[in-house]
C-alpha positions in Angstrom: 0.0 0.0 0.0 1.3 3.4 -0.9 -0.7 6.7 -0.9 0.5 9.8 -2.8 -0.4 13.0 -1.0 -0.1 16.3 -2.9 -1.2 19.8 -2.1 -1.3 23.3 -3.5 -0.8 22.7 -7.2 -2.9 25.8 -8.1 -3.4 24.5 -11.6 0.2 25.0 -12.5 0.6 23.1 -15.8 4.3 22.4 -15.4 3.7 20.7 -12.1 0.7 18.8 -13.3 3.2 17.2 -15.8 5.5 16.5 -12.8 2.6 14.8 -11.1 2.2 12.4 -14.0 5.8 11.5 -13.7 5.5 11.1 -9.9 2.6 8.7 -10.3 4.5 6.7 -12.8 7.5 6.4 -10.5 5.8 5.9 -7.2 2.9 3.7 -8.4 0.5 4.7 -5.6 -2.6 2.7 -4.8 -4.4 5.9 -3.9 -3.9 9.6 -4.7 -5.1 12.3 -2.3 -5.0 15.9 -3.5 -5.2 18.1 -0.4 -6.8 21.2 -2.0 -5.9 24.3 -3.9 -5.8 22.0 -6.9 -7.3 24.4 -9.4 -6.2 27.6 -11.0 -8.3 30.8 -11.0 -6.6 32.1 -14.2 -6.8 29.2 -16.6 -9.5 26.7 -17.6 -8.1 23.8 -15.5 -8.1 21.5 -18.5 -4.9 19.7 -17.6 -5.7 19.1 -14.0 -9.2 17.8 -14.9 -7.6 15.4 -17.4 -5.3 14.2 -14.7 -8.2 13.7 -12.3 -10.3 11.9 -15.0 -7.3 9.6 -15.8 -7.0 8.5 -12.1 -10.6 8.9 -11.0 -10.8 5.3 -9.6 -8.0 6.0 -7.1 -8.2 9.7 -6.3 -9.6 11.7 -3.4 -10.2 15.4 -3.9 -10.1 17.8 -0.9 -11.4 21.3 -1.4 -9.0 24.1 -0.7 -9.6 27.8 0.0 -8.7 28.6 -3.6 -10.9 25.9 -5.2 -14.0 27.9 -6.2 -17.3 26.3 -7.2 -17.2 28.0 -10.7 -13.9 26.3 -11.5 -14.9 22.8 -10.3 -15.7 19.9 -12.6 -15.4 17.2 -9.9 -16.9 16.8 -6.4 -14.5 17.8 -3.6 -14.7 17.0 0.1 -13.9 19.3 3.0 -12.1 16.4 4.7 -11.5 12.7 4.3 -11.0 10.1 7.0 -9.5 6.7 6.6 -8.1 4.0 8.9 -4.7 3.0 7.6 -2.9 0.1 9.3 -5.0 0.6 12.4 -4.4 4.4 12.6 -7.0 7.0 12.0 -5.9 9.5 9.4 -7.7 12.8 8.7 -7.0 14.5 5.4 -7.9 18.2 4.9 -6.7 21.3 3.2 -6.3 23.0 6.6 -8.3 26.2 6.3 -11.6 24.7 7.6 -10.7 21.8 9.9 -7.8 21.9 12.4 -6.1 19.2 14.4 -8.6 19.5 17.3 -11.7 19.0 15.2 -11.7 15.2 15.1 -9.8 12.7 17.1 -7.2 11.0 15.0 -3.7 9.5 15.0 -2.4 11.3 12.0 -3.5 14.8 10.8 -2.7 15.4 7.2 -3.1 18.9 5.8 -1.8 21.2 3.0 -2.5 25.0 2.8 0.7 26.3 4.4 2.9 25.4 1.4 5.5 24.3 3.9 6.4 20.6 4.3 6.4 19.1 7.8 6.3 15.9 9.8 5.9 16.3 13.5 6.0 13.4 15.9 3.2 14.9 18.1 -0.2 13.8 19.3 -1.7 13.6 16.7 1.2 13.2 14.3 1.2 16.3 12.0 2.0 15.6 8.3 2.1 18.3 5.6 3.5 17.3 2.1 4.2 21.0 1.3 3.3 22.4 -2.1 4.1 20.7 -5.3 4.1 23.9 -7.3 4.5 26.9 -4.9 6.6 26.2 -1.8 7.0 28.9 0.9 9.7 29.6 3.4 12.6 27.2 3.3 10.6 24.5 1.7 11.1 23.0 -1.8 8.6 21.7 -4.3 7.4 18.5 -2.6 4.9 15.7 -2.2 4.1 13.2 0.4 3.8 9.4 0.6 2.1 7.2 3.2 3.5 3.6 3.1 2.7 0.7 5.4 4.6 2.2 8.2 6.2 5.6 7.2 5.2 9.1 6.3 7.6 10.6 3.8 8.1 14.0 2.1 10.1 13.9 -1.1 11.2 16.7 -3.5 10.1 16.5 -7.1 13.3 14.6 -8.0 12.3 11.9 -5.6 14.8 12.7 -2.9 13.6 12.1 0.7 13.4 15.3 2.7 11.8 14.0 5.8 10.3 10.8 7.1 8.8 9.3 10.2 7.6 5.8 11.2 4.0 6.1 12.4 3.4 2.5 13.5 
């Protein structure tokens, strides 16, 4: 089992192309897009094509920049799943915070800064694929059978933590 977790693409066509490559290399069983997926300045054709291609294994979380007028697909405010006996909450981060629902691992985007904090709950942010902030680099996250991992777009591990 491997989940790909991506946030804050903002419809950036160059990074949507990176996303195809990442999916090819990582071969995830599920893809979770943590919001701010769409662009407010282009027609979102490329990201909608990506979503259509992987619709059987993709979960879409609504971000604060994902407006109804730009949406072709249904988006959730949050998603909850039990993975290897641990409760994971996935959200963009602008509506639901770590204290909203009890969970073992809280996964959010929104900040554009990658982080893995060994706290209660564990805090996991894959950063932004397209527009990192602070000292972050363009990055994405992976959830494996026992690890949370942040990688840069070249596939280099930036951070990781065993969660089981």
